[in-house]
Structure formats: structure tokens, C-alpha cells
C-alpha positions, 0 to 999 in steps of 0.5 A: 557499517556499524553506525548504520546498524546502530541507527537502524536498531535504535529506530526500529527497536531491533535489526531486521534481516532486511537490512542485514542482507543489504550489508554486502553493498554499504552504499545500497544499505545507506541509501535504503535507510536514508529513503526509509527515514524520509518516506516511511519513518518520518512521513507525517501520518499516524505511525500505526496507520503507516505500519498497517498500510505497509503490512497490508500492501505487503500481502501482495508480493511473492516473498512473504518476508515484508508482510510478516516483519511488519505484522510483527511490528504491529504486535509490538515486536520492534517499533511500528514505523520506527515510533517507540511510543506507538500503540500496538495491536493484539495478534488476533487483531492483526490476523483479522486485519490481514484477512480483510479482502480488497474492497469491491467497486461499490465500497471504493465508490463510497470512499470516493463519495466521502472524500468528495465532501472533504475540504483541503486539510492543513493537518492530519485530522485527529480521531477521524476514523472514517477519514483514515479508513478512506485514505487507507483504502484509497492508498491501497487502490493507488498502490495496486492500481486496483479499482478507481485509483486515478480518482483517488489520486485526484481526490488526494491531491486536492484534499491533502495539498501538495505537501501531504500528497507528495509525502503519501506518494513517497511512502507508497514508492518506498513500500514498492522499493522495499518489496523490490529489495526483498524480492531481490534478496529473497534467497538470503532473507530469514523470517525472524522468530517473532514474525514466524510466531504469527503463523504458528498461532494462526495457521489460516494466515499461511493460506492467505499469504500464499493465495493473495498474490495470485488472487490479485494477478487474477483480479487484474487479468480480468479487468472489468470482470473483477476489478470493476465488477460484473454489473453492467451499470458499474462497467458503464460508470467506470468507462464514463469516469475514465473517458471524461478525464481531461487529456494532458496538455503540453507543459503539464506535469507528467503523472505516471498513475494518470498515464497508466490509467489511460494506457489501460483504457483499451483493455477495459473497454475490450473486456466491457464489450465482451461482458455487455455483448 
């Protein structure tokens, strides 16, 4: 147990309460930290980019420990993505970043158009802010199953290649796992003082943290009316995209995201018909 505490502290620059509450089950603590190493800390993406992705996705959980802990990492309280040499952001920058809304369908479409022109990469492009932005919001779409997330996954698989694609999906899976553990231990988790400082300095963030999760649920419930936009042409384009996806043939690798997209077709078509009638 002591060795794991030391390893966590060395890597993060502090000992997050997230790991403290897992100490009641040493096997779980070790398993989560091992998973964090592969999927998050050592994932082959820019450290600040990874930390921003973790932070933004943590907005969409009921428990706010994760978003505040990772927002504090972004400001230099601990090491972002476990990288002591990583650059950091000013508190005001983090606040503005967290206030960004989810893209609407037209913005998602612009990122897909950009990615369509990208060749397969062998290494993460340096100093390409548009690439990082497109992959960031595509990853958000894939994680939340918001907008044309299946299209993003198809683009990522082609552009990133199997290794980078697998590591990106592993990162998203770990973020989801971390959210699960935070929800499971919500009553025992304490928000650290460095994280609380953000709320004291920017009280408008508290409103965002309280409302964002419910906003996503509402956005998801209304499928075509919110996720896909209320514009008739956008609805038709969305339905056409989904309907043109090839069916999985026997023996092909099972893709959970693809399968879930197909499962939502009936709900999307039902909502579209109501709007178009």
C-alpha cells in the first residue's frame, strides 16, 4: 500500500483523494493505478491535451470531484497527465475552457470535413492546433455519444491507425472508469483545497457544474431536436448518414459504438418524423 501511495504521489505531484478512498481495497487501488498508467498517463498524446479532455468530459458527471481535481491539475496543482514538465493554464483560461458549450451539428460537421482530408499519421502532428481541436471534439462526441460520433470513430480509425486509435479508445474508457469509481465513492471523496479555490474565485463555474449534467441528459432525450438540430435538412443528412452505414458481416470485429449507434436509429427516426410532420 505504501509503495502505491509513493508511486501515485511521484507521478501526480500529490496524492489525490480519489486514490485514498480506494485504499480500503488494495487490489482495486493497484488495478486502477495500473490502468491509469497505460490508458492515461502513458497514452501517446500531448499531456495538456489529455488533461483538458479528461477535465471537460468530467463536466458531464453528477459527482464534481473529477472535474475540479483535473481542473486543478491544469492550473499546475499537481502534474497534468502525470507529466511534471507539462505546461499549465491560468485559472481564468481553465474557467473559460470549462464554459465552452458542446458543438452543434454544423460545428461537428466542419471537424468531420477537416478530418476527411487528413492522411493516416505515423506520429501526433506537432503544432497543429486544428488537428488537436478536431480530434478533441471528436473524442468528446465519441465519449458522450453526442452528434455524429460513429462518423468520428470511423475517421479516427483511418487517420490514427490501429495503435493510436486503440490508445485513444483506451483513454476514453479509463476516463469513464474513473467517473464510475468517483460515483461509487462519492460520499467519501473530499474535494481538495486547491480544487475548491477555482470555485471561490469563479462562482459562475458552480452554476455550470450543477447544470451541465442535466443539460446533457435533456439533450440526449430529445435526440433529433437537440443532438441533431431542429433544422429539417440537418435531420435528413443525419438519417442518411446512419442509414448508409454498412451492416456488420459475420466474423467482423464487434464494435460497441457502432452497435449502439444502430440501436438508436429507431428513436432518431421517430423523433425526426415528429419534427417533419
